[in-house]
ChimeraX commands (.cxc) that place a marker at each C-alpha (Angstrom):
marker #1 position -9.72,-7.79,6.18 radius 0.5
marker #1 position -7.98,-4.32,7.06 radius 0.5
marker #1 position -4.65,-3.50,5.41 radius 0.5
marker #1 position -2.40,-0.86,7.08 radius 0.5
marker #1 position 0.12,0.32,4.15 radius 0.5
marker #1 position 3.04,2.43,3.84 radius 0.5
marker #1 position 5.29,3.44,0.93 radius 0.5
marker #1 position 9.09,4.01,0.97 radius 0.5
marker #1 position 10.19,5.99,-1.92 radius 0.5
marker #1 position 13.89,5.84,-3.52 radius 0.5
marker #1 position 14.27,8.57,-6.06 radius 0.5
marker #1 position 11.91,7.36,-8.95 radius 0.5
marker #1 position 11.23,3.94,-7.56 radius 0.5
marker #1 position 9.14,2.80,-4.53 radius 0.5
marker #1 position 8.48,-0.04,-2.24 radius 0.5
marker #1 position 4.88,-0.36,-0.73 radius 0.5
marker #1 position 4.23,-2.82,2.14 radius 0.5
marker #1 position 1.03,-3.91,3.55 radius 0.5
marker #1 position -0.03,-5.69,6.98 radius 0.5
marker #1 position -3.32,-7.37,6.94 radius 0.5
marker #1 position -5.52,-7.84,9.89 radius 0.5
marker #1 position -8.90,-9.66,10.31 radius 0.5
marker #1 position -10.58,-7.04,12.55 radius 0.5
marker #1 position -9.62,-3.84,14.16 radius 0.5
marker #1 position -9.03,-5.47,17.52 radius 0.5
marker #1 position -6.90,-8.30,16.17 radius 0.5
marker #1 position -3.75,-8.56,18.25 radius 0.5
marker #1 position -1.53,-9.60,15.55 radius 0.5
marker #1 position -1.43,-9.60,11.88 radius 0.5
marker #1 position -3.08,-12.19,9.46 radius 0.5
marker #1 position -0.34,-11.52,6.60 radius 0.5
marker #1 position 2.15,-9.25,5.06 radius 0.5
marker #1 position 2.78,-8.09,1.55 radius 0.5
marker #1 position 5.37,-6.15,-0.26 radius 0.5
marker #1 position 5.53,-4.86,-3.81 radius 0.5
marker #1 position 8.24,-2.84,-5.88 radius 0.5
marker #1 position 7.08,-0.12,-8.36 radius 0.5
marker #1 position 9.68,0.88,-11.03 radius 0.5
marker #1 position 8.29,4.52,-11.69 radius 0.5
marker #1 position 6.55,6.86,-9.36 radius 0.5
marker #1 position 5.51,10.42,-9.93 radius 0.5
marker #1 position 7.21,13.39,-8.15 radius 0.5
marker #1 position 5.84,14.54,-4.81 radius 0.5
marker #1 position 3.19,17.80,-5.15 radius 0.5
marker #1 position 1.76,18.69,-1.96 radius 0.5
marker #1 position -1.98,18.06,-1.76 radius 0.5
marker #1 position -1.78,15.42,-4.79 radius 0.5
marker #1 position -1.97,12.17,-2.92 radius 0.5
marker #1 position -3.57,10.48,-5.80 radius 0.5
marker #1 position -0.49,11.02,-8.07 radius 0.5
marker #1 position 2.26,9.46,-5.87 radius 0.5
marker #1 position 0.96,7.30,-3.09 radius 0.5
marker #1 position -2.24,5.98,-4.44 radius 0.5
marker #1 position -0.88,4.27,-7.50 radius 0.5
marker #1 position 1.55,2.46,-5.35 radius 0.5
marker #1 position -1.14,1.18,-2.79 radius 0.5
marker #1 position -3.38,0.09,-5.86 radius 0.5
marker #1 position -0.43,-1.89,-7.37 radius 0.5
marker #1 position -0.04,-3.71,-3.99 radius 0.5
marker #1 position -3.60,-4.80,-3.96 radius 0.5
marker #1 position -3.72,-5.82,-7.52 radius 0.5
marker #1 position -0.41,-7.74,-7.34 radius 0.5
marker #1 position -1.50,-9.59,-4.33 radius 0.5
marker #1 position -5.21,-9.92,-5.19 radius 0.5
marker #1 position -6.26,-8.01,-2.02 radius 0.5
marker #1 position -9.72,-6.92,-1.32 radius 0.5
marker #1 position -9.67,-4.93,1.84 radius 0.5
marker #1 position -13.05,-3.97,3.53 radius 0.5
marker #1 position -13.94,-0.66,2.73 radius 0.5
marker #1 position -16.98,-0.15,4.87 radius 0.5
marker link #1:1,2 radius 0.2
marker link #1:2,3 radius 0.2
marker link #1:3,4 radius 0.2
marker link #1:4,5 radius 0.2
marker link #1:5,6 radius 0.2
marker link #1:6,7 radius 0.2
marker link #1:7,8 radius 0.2
marker link #1:8,9 radius 0.2
marker link #1:9,10 radius 0.2
marker link #1:10,11 radius 0.2
marker link #1:11,12 radius 0.2
marker link #1:12,13 radius 0.2
marker link #1:13,14 radius 0.2
marker link #1:14,15 radius 0.2
marker link #1:15,16 radius 0.2
marker link #1:16,17 radius 0.2
marker link #1:17,18 radius 0.2
marker link #1:18,19 radius 0.2
marker link #1:19,20 radius 0.2
marker link #1:20,21 radius 0.2
marker link #1:21,22 radius 0.2
marker link #1:22,23 radius 0.2
marker link #1:23,24 radius 0.2
marker link #1:24,25 radius 0.2
marker link #1:25,26 radius 0.2
marker link #1:26,27 radius 0.2
marker link #1:27,28 radius 0.2
marker link #1:28,29 radius 0.2
marker link #1:29,30 radius 0.2
marker link #1:30,31 radius 0.2
marker link #1:31,32 radius 0.2
marker link #1:32,33 radius 0.2
marker link #1:33,34 radius 0.2
marker link #1:34,35 radius 0.2
marker link #1:35,36 radius 0.2
marker link #1:36,37 radius 0.2
marker link #1:37,38 radius 0.2
marker link #1:38,39 radius 0.2
marker link #1:39,40 radius 0.2
marker link #1:40,41 radius 0.2
marker link #1:41,42 radius 0.2
marker link #1:42,43 radius 0.2
marker link #1:43,44 radius 0.2
marker link #1:44,45 radius 0.2
marker link #1:45,46 radius 0.2
marker link #1:46,47 radius 0.2
marker link #1:47,48 radius 0.2
marker link #1:48,49 radius 0.2
marker link #1:49,50 radius 0.2
marker link #1:50,51 radius 0.2
marker link #1:51,52 radius 0.2
marker link #1:52,53 radius 0.2
marker link #1:53,54 radius 0.2
marker link #1:54,55 radius 0.2
marker link #1:55,56 radius 0.2
marker link #1:56,57 radius 0.2
marker link #1:57,58 radius 0.2
marker link #1:58,59 radius 0.2
marker link #1:59,60 radius 0.2
marker link #1:60,61 radius 0.2
marker link #1:61,62 radius 0.2
marker link #1:62,63 radius 0.2
marker link #1:63,64 radius 0.2
marker link #1:64,65 radius 0.2
marker link #1:65,66 radius 0.2
marker link #1:66,67 radius 0.2
marker link #1:67,68 radius 0.2
marker link #1:68,69 radius 0.2
marker link #1:69,70 radius 0.2
view
């Protein structure tokens, strides 16, 4: 499974969404996912892992997702 994700920030909260595909060549999505995060870190240039990564990991955990990382 491949998951395309994006995070939308609202002050100190966020909404993260994901669209799952079976393969890179899939013509339509397999499923969609959405999670809300109550607290996010401030934006610091070059420190993706502090703000965006926790939101993405929250989405994966909340929906029991295991994307292919190969």
